[in-house]
VOBA-1610 file (N, C-alpha, C; in pm, whole numbers, padded with zeros to 5 digits, always signed):
BEGIN
Unk+14242-07963+05594Unk+14059-07939+05545Unk+13994-08062+05590Unk+13920-08095+05652Unk+13884-08217+05665Unk+13694-08227+05549Unk+13625-08318+05531Unk+13501-08289+05487Unk+13481-08461+05471Unk+13332-08429+05549Unk+13251-08497+05579Unk+13075-08574+05510Unk+13019-08633+05533Unk+12960-08716+05461Unk+12879-08604+05323Unk+12941-08604+05215Unk+12818-08550+05108Unk+12882-08372+05127Unk+12968-08341+05218Unk+13082-08194+05183Unk+13218-08220+05085Unk+13249-08140+04973Unk+13287-08155+04868Unk+13387-08098+04944Unk+13505-07983+04889Unk+13572-07868+04923Unk+13693-07874+04767Unk+13725-07738+04768Unk+13821-07716+04656Unk+13953-07628+04759Unk+14024-07656+04759Unk+14157-07605+04816Unk+14267-07634+04714Unk+14368-07493+04721Unk+14479-07484+04656Unk+14604-07575+04756Unk+14649-07647+04718Unk+14726-07797+04772Unk+14711-07843+04901Unk+14602-07879+04907Unk+14478-07869+05001Unk+14570-07803+05149Unk+14549-07648+05091Unk+14571-07613+05260Unk+14432-07507+05235Unk+14430-07442+05185Unk+14311-07341+05203Unk+14180-07349+05052Unk+14024-07239+05128Unk+14002-07251+05022Unk+14063-07199+04953Unk+13970-07145+04774Unk+14079-07075+04614Unk+13900-07065+04529Unk+13917-06996+04528Unk+13843-06934+04368Unk+13880-06960+04278Unk+13793-06973+04140Unk+13904-06977+04028Unk+13993-06853+03978Unk+14052-06909+03898Unk+14177-06752+03892Unk+14136-06817+03712Unk+14194-06644+03633Unk+14227-06725+03514Unk+14221-06825+03508Unk+14193-06874+03341Unk+14218-06964+03266Unk+14409-06983+03213Unk+14453-06824+03197Unk+14600-06846+03146Unk+14603-06909+03054Unk+14760-06954+02967Unk+14722-07032+02862Unk+14848-07136+02907Unk+14818-07153+02801Unk+14894-07335+02777Unk+14930-07356+02592Unk+14945-07542+02648Unk+15011-07516+02505Unk+14901-07610+02421Unk+14895-07558+02237Unk+14781-07577+02145Unk+14754-07693+02188Unk+14582-07767+02176Unk+14583-07852+02178Unk+14430-07857+02377Unk+14539-07758+02432Unk+14496-07747+02597Unk+14371-07651+02626Unk+14307-07638+02549Unk+14164-07594+02600Unk+14057-07598+02712Unk+14064-07537+02801Unk+13952-07524+02905Unk+14048-07612+03027Unk+14100-07679+03116Unk+14136-07735+03183Unk+14165-07871+03203Unk+14250-07956+03286Unk+14308-08057+03253Unk+14232-08155+03438Unk+14104-08279+03423Unk+14131-08281+03551Unk+14157-08414+03608Unk+14299-08377+03743Unk+14368-08545+03687Unk+14276-08608+03841Unk+14170-08697+03832Unk+14146-08837+03898Unk+14166-08854+04042Unk+14202-08888+04147Unk+14251-08946+04271Unk+14419-09038+04180Unk+14462-08929+04169Unk+14661-09013+04200Unk+14728-08997+04342Unk+14594-09091+04420Unk+14664-09097+04559Unk+14738-09182+04637Unk+14789-09200+04695Unk+14814-09363+04742Unk+14727-09481+04745Unk+14623-09473+04840Unk+14563-09535+04790Unk+14508-09630+04691Unk+14568-09537+04567Unk+14481-09597+04403Unk+14631-09651+04358Unk+14721-09618+04418Unk+14868-09612+04323Unk+14948-09766+04377Unk+14940-09734+04460Unk+15080-09839+04622Unk+15020-09897+04612Unk+15098-10032+04550Unk+15095-10155+04514Unk+14989-10312+04657Unk+15042-10221+04732Unk+14975-10272+04858Unk+14868-10295+04858Unk+14801-10221+04811Unk+14677-10138+04846Unk+14566-10196+04807Unk+14461-10245+04889Unk+14335-10332+04868Unk+14249-10251+04685Unk+14267-10155+04705Unk+14237-10052+04556Unk+14345-10035+04460Unk+14465-10108+04477Unk+14571-09999+04362Unk+14523-10041+04220Unk+14513-09950+04118Unk+14524-09952+03999Unk+14636-09968+03927Unk+14643-10141+03882Unk+14668-10221+03838Unk+14835-10140+03701Unk+14781-10004+03634Unk+14813-09970+03549Unk+14852-09800+03576Unk+14843-09746+03738Unk+14894-09631+03821Unk+15084-09610+03785Unk+15140-09632+03784Unk+15220-09555+03759Unk+15273-09563+03605Unk+15213-09689+03513Unk+15231-09664+03354Unk+15154-09577+03302Unk+15052-09458+03375Unk+15052-09379+03308Unk+15011-09265+03380Unk+15127-09219+03476Unk+15177-09121+03556Unk+15226-09058+03508Unk+15371-09073+03389Unk+15422-08986+03289Unk+15350-08966+03207Unk+15210-08982+03173Unk+15199-08904+03118Unk+15043-08845+03129Unk+14994-08821+03291Unk+14953-08729+03359Unk+15026-08631+03412Unk+15176-08630+03386Unk+15262-08516+03418Unk+15291-08434+03332Unk+15340-08509+03177Unk+15374-08473+03029Unk+15228-08314+03050Unk+15073-08361+03036Unk+14965-08351+03011Unk+14979-08197+03131Unk+15028-08239+03266Unk+14960-08117+03367Unk+15102-08005+03294Unk+15207-08083+03206Unk+15298-07979+03199Unk+15241-07838+03131Unk+15155-07935+02999Unk+15098-07839+02893Unk+15033-07788+02915Unk+14904-07808+03010Unk+14810-07719+03057Unk+14837-07600+03165Unk+14993-07619+03253Unk+15023-07445+03300Unk+14918-07461+03394Unk+14865-07379+03474Unk+14814-07332+03537Unk+14697-07358+03582Unk+14567-07453+03453Unk+14473-07503+03456Unk+14425-07622+03420Unk+14548-07661+03558Unk+14486-07794+03677Unk+14412-07779+03723Unk+14333-07913+03807Unk+14296-07938+03918Unk+14279-08000+03929Unk+14316-08058+04024Unk+14334-08251+04133Unk+14226-08271+04186Unk+14185-08392+04180Unk+14064-08420+04285Unk+14139-08534+04366Unk+14103-08556+04483Unk+14097-08656+04598Unk+14004-08740+04609Unk+13981-08850+04591Unk+13847-08925+04700Unk+13901-08974+04920Unk+13788-08952+04988Unk+13817-08959+05090Unk+13727-09011+05125Unk+13711-09095+05287Unk+13678-09174+05345Unk+13532-09041+05425Unk+13388-09082+05471Unk+13330-09019+05512Unk+13381-09018+05611Unk+13365-08924+05811Unk+13376-08964+05878Unk+13266-09033+05979Unk+13181-09006+05883Unk+13054-09148+05954Unk+13002-09188+05843Unk+12998-09314+05735Unk+12912-09350+05655Unk+12762-09312+05692Unk+12701-09316+05599Unk+12631-09345+05569Unk+12503-09381+05491Unk+12418-09458+05413Unk+12322-09541+05342Unk+12380-09609+05255Unk+12431-09654+05172Unk+12476-09753+05078Unk+12622-09710+05145Unk+12606-09646+05171Unk+12807-09632+05218Unk+12871-09714+05327Unk+12705-09718+05442Unk+12743-09811+05564Unk+12798-09969+05526Unk+12729-10052+05362Unk+12747-10175+05368Unk+12950-10147+05281Unk+12958-10029+05198Unk+13028-10030+05147Unk+13159-10059+05269Unk+13198-09966+05339Unk+13315-09910+05399Unk+13303-10077+05505Unk+13177-10157+05526Unk+13228-10299+05620Unk+13315-10380+05459Unk+13277-10304+05393Unk+13401-10460+05367Unk+13515-10378+05293Unk+13565-10243+05264Unk+13614-10255+05276Unk+13673-10131+05445Unk+13732-10189+05543Unk+13775-10087+05652Unk+13830-10069+05621Unk+13962-10071+05546Unk+14046-10068+05586Unk+14044-09894+05533Unk+13960-09797+05477Unk+13935-09772+05391Unk+13937-09634+05467Unk+13832-09661+05639Unk+13729-09599+05730Unk+13931-09488+05803Unk+13950-09351+05701Unk+14069-09292+05779Unk+14050-09204+05783Unk+14104-09025+05844Unk+14006-08975+05809Unk+14159-08916+05654Unk+14071-08771+05674Unk+14092-08686+05515Unk+14301-08677+05478Unk+14306-08706+05623Unk+14482-08577+05604Unk+14511-08742+05620Unk+14480-08868+05668Unk+14601-09005+05582Unk+14623-09028+05531Unk+14773-09148+05516Unk+14902-09080+05358Unk+14811-09167+05273Unk+14721-09268+05371Unk+14624-09395+05179Unk+14647-09268+05117Unk+14520-09134+05164Unk+14390-09075+05109Unk+14490-08928+05023Unk+14653-08964+05057Unk+14744-08840+05022Unk+14745-08846+04847Unk+14753-08742+04755Unk+14816-08700+04679Unk+14975-08776+04628Unk+15042-08826+04526Unk+15125-08891+04494Unk+15212-08796+04389Unk+15162-08644+04396Unk+15172-08584+04333Unk+15228-08459+04385Unk+15341-08342+04447Unk+15252-08271+04437Unk+15187-08103+04374Unk+15031-08113+04422Unk+15005-08018+04320Unk+15045-07893+04292Unk+15139-07813+04449Unk+15132-07709+04454Unk+15022-07577+04457Unk+15039-07508+04370Unk+14969-07440+04366Unk+14778-07404+04321Unk+14839-07510+04267Unk+14696-07627+04165Unk+14589-07661+04285Unk+14403-07577+04289Unk+14343-07629+04296Unk+14323-07776+04352Unk+14248-07793+04467Unk+14218-07965+04542Unk+14104-07956+04504Unk+14027-08036+04462Unk+13860-08074+04515Unk+13862-08231+04579Unk+13879-08251+04698Unk+13784-08378+04773Unk+13646-08354+04827Unk+13631-08487+04773Unk+13508-08534+04807Unk+13506-08694+04892Unk+13338-08673+04961Unk+13386-08864+04970Unk+13287-08945+04880Unk+13247-08921+04752Unk+13209-08949+04656Unk+13271-09014+04555Unk+13252-09079+04505Unk+13354-09100+04360Unk+13297-08984+04292Unk+13254-08948+04186Unk+13242-08902+04114Unk+13296-08734+04175Unk+13379-08632+04172Unk+13416-08519+04175Unk+13341-08411+04109Unk+13199-08455+03934Unk+13146-08272+03979Unk+13076-08294+04070Unk+13030-08127+04067Unk+12957-08073+04162Unk+12972-07936+04191Unk+12923-07893+04232Unk+12942-07713+04333Unk+13125-07637+04320Unk+13138-07774+04382Unk+13321-07696+04408Unk+13406-07733+04253Unk+13358-07837+04219Unk+13456-07839+04007Unk+13455-07745+04025Unk+13324-07674+03996Unk+13243-07594+03881Unk+13289-07486+03901Unk+13303-07495+04037Unk+13299-07313+04025Unk+13507-07331+04035Unk+13546-07392+03995Unk+13712-07424+03930Unk+13688-07395+03823Unk+13625-07469+03740Unk+13685-07502+03548Unk+13536-07372+03478Unk+13413-07360+03589Unk+13347-07282+03519Unk+13265-07386+03395Unk+13252-07298+03288Unk+13163-07474+03173Unk+13278-07542+03144Unk+13399-07483+03080Unk+13466-07607+03070Unk+13575-07564+02923Unk+13612-07635+02819Unk+13557-07742+02849Unk+13752-07854+02942Unk+13617-07991+02973Unk+13735-08018+03040Unk+13841-08162+02984Unk+13903-08168+03038Unk+14020-08279+03007Unk+14032-08373+03047Unk+14033-08520+03100Unk+13987-08567+03241Unk+14057-08695+03239Unk+14144-08719+03321Unk+14344-08765+03287Unk+14318-08871+03472Unk+14340-08993+03519Unk+14343-09085+03633Unk+14297-09157+03674Unk+14296-09184+03780Unk+14175-09355+03865Unk+14069-09308+03898Unk+14034-09468+03924Unk+14046-09532+03868Unk+13895-09508+03733Unk+13909-09574+03628Unk+13870-09569+03469Unk+13706-09598+03543Unk+13680-09664+03580Unk+13616-09824+03597Unk+13522-09681+03685Unk+13647-09617+03787Unk+13514-09581+03952Unk+13519-09422+03923Unk+13588-09374+03983Unk+13560-09220+03969Unk+13682-09156+03804Unk+13682-09196+03776Unk+13708-09145+03659Unk+13543-09155+03604Unk+13440-09211+03528Unk+13337-09236+03480Unk+13283-09219+03607Unk+13306-09181+03686Unk+13142-09115+03750Unk+13145-08969+03774Unk+13277-08922+03729Unk+13317-08756+03746Unk+13280-08738+03512Unk+13349-08834+03495Unk+13290-08767+03355Unk+13167-08744+03298Unk+13053-08883+03368Unk+12918-08881+03298Unk+12851-08721+03402Unk+12913-08681+03445Unk+12794-08660+03545Unk+12834-08481+03456Unk+12992-08502+03466Unk+12975-08292+03347Unk+12893-08282+03311Unk+12942-08450+03191Unk+12822-08444+03077Unk+12695-08402+03060Unk+12647-08469+03148Unk+12550-08424+03199Unk+12506-08286+03231Unk+12559-08239+03298Unk+12572-08071+03313Unk+12580-08041+03184Unk+12651-08086+03097Unk+12632-08004+02948Unk+12798-07924+02972Unk+12870-07995+03037Unk+13019-07898+02974Unk+13030-08063+02874Unk+13168-07949+02773Unk+13257-08128+02774Unk+13342-08119+02793Unk+13325-08232+02776Unk+13418-08334+02855Unk+13522-08413+02720Unk+13688-08457+02717Unk+13744-08550+02662Unk+13802-08624+02774Unk+13799-08721+02778Unk+13939-08860+02820Unk+14002-08939+02783Unk+14136-08893+02772Unk+14232-08952+02762Unk+14255-09045+02798Unk+14234-09205+02698Unk+14201-09281+02726Unk+14382-09391+02795Unk+14474-09306+02753Unk+14576-09347+02793Unk+14692-09331+02927Unk+14642-09247+02953Unk+14620-09117+03075Unk+14546-09148+03183Unk+14491-09282+03096Unk+14379-09304+03249Unk+14391-09471+03268Unk+14391-09519+03463Unk+14412-09636+03474Unk+14306-09663+03509Unk+14261-09853+03470Unk+14153-09888+03559Unk+14173-09974+03646Unk+14094-10074+03698Unk+14104-10153+03812Unk+14160-10241+03759Unk+14151-10285+03634Unk+14187-10360+03563Unk+14109-10423+03405Unk+14202-10447+03330Unk+14235-10408+03203Unk+14075-10430+03142Unk+14000-10528+03168Unk+13932-10538+03152Unk+13736-10450+03178Unk+13804-10386+03267Unk+13788-10286+03363Unk+13763-10206+03262Unk+13842-10165+03255Unk+13902-10055+03189Unk+13851-10024+03023Unk+13861-10118+02957Unk+13736-10119+02878Unk+13698-10156+02844Unk+13561-10212+02959Unk+13443-10195+02949Unk+13402-09994+02978Unk+13460-09942+03089Unk+13443-09805+03135Unk+13449-09701+03004Unk+13543-09756+02896Unk+13540-09684+02809Unk+13460-09687+02686Unk+13413-09856+02699Unk+13305-09839+02595Unk+13221-09741+02606Unk+13153-09750+02776Unk+13054-09672+02832Unk+13044-09513+02817Unk+13202-09435+02817Unk+13216-09346+02782Unk+13178-09316+02665Unk+13231-09360+02572Unk+13263-09351+02469Unk+13030-09368+02348Unk+13021-09420+02445Unk+12816-09373+02361Unk+12793-09294+02377Unk+12840-09202+02479Unk+12780-09013+02549Unk+12820-08940+02421Unk+12899-09015+02334Unk+12988-08908+02233Unk+12827-08794+02133Unk+12814-08704+02139Unk+12881-08599+02123Unk+12935-08515+02250Unk+12879-08560+02385Unk+12848-08475+02499Unk+12982-08543+02564Unk+13085-08672+02548Unk+13264-08736+02530Unk+13331-08791+02452Unk+13425-08747+02429Unk+13571-08754+02391Unk+13663-08822+02431Unk+13630-08940+02341Unk+13772-09076+02398Unk+13872-08990+02326Unk+13996-08951+02341Unk+14138-08910+02304Unk+14256-09011+02351Unk+14357-08901+02256Unk+14473-09013+02313Unk+14633-08860+02385Unk+14667-08810+02491Unk+14795-08800+02503Unk+14802-08727+02378Unk+14916-08825+02335Unk+14947-08768+02131Unk+14914-08675+02145Unk+14765-08710+02090Unk+14645-08666+02058Unk+14665-08541+02072Unk+14612-08476+02184Unk+14614-08385+02272Unk+14724-08266+02223Unk+14839-08320+02357Unk+14979-08255+02308Unk+15021-08267+02173Unk+14982-08289+02063Unk+14973-08211+01918Unk+14878-08165+01818Unk+14792-08065+01969Unk+14700-07968+01919Unk+14524-08040+01885Unk+14531-08120+01898Unk+14370-08243+01787Unk+14251-08224+01984
//
């Protein structure tokens, strides 16, 4: 499914429209939904200009959390707009390699989402009507990349909408270690709307 600038979409396995299903059961400590932000080749492949250096390190923790959340996992994807507008024109002038269609290999997820919903957007932040339609009032546990870009943009918008958000610090990867730490410090300033936690704490039921 193609999404132009300013549009979003939630699909199961990126194949068609899906309404939010019942939350279902998960492991202790996994209330609400796990939001897996942008685990895509464009951020995971080492040759990509947008590669997150610690992408491969956080992937096993994301998998473990996804297994614990069972059916209550939603994946997101960042894609380029068909025609950039506004400030995005200059942005893509700096990164012309990224002006590819949504089904380009670099925008593919590194994991098969199966029947889980996938929200695709041309914006860094993935919080909006489509994600809200899947997760409702939350709470949300957020993992993924890049901490200093798409993760923080998603987290702060959701928190501003009144959704309780946990950020799993060791299941997020930044554009670099300093960027990671700065982004986590900023999100930590939003307590109690935003809580910083670890994968061990989530899996232990805390």
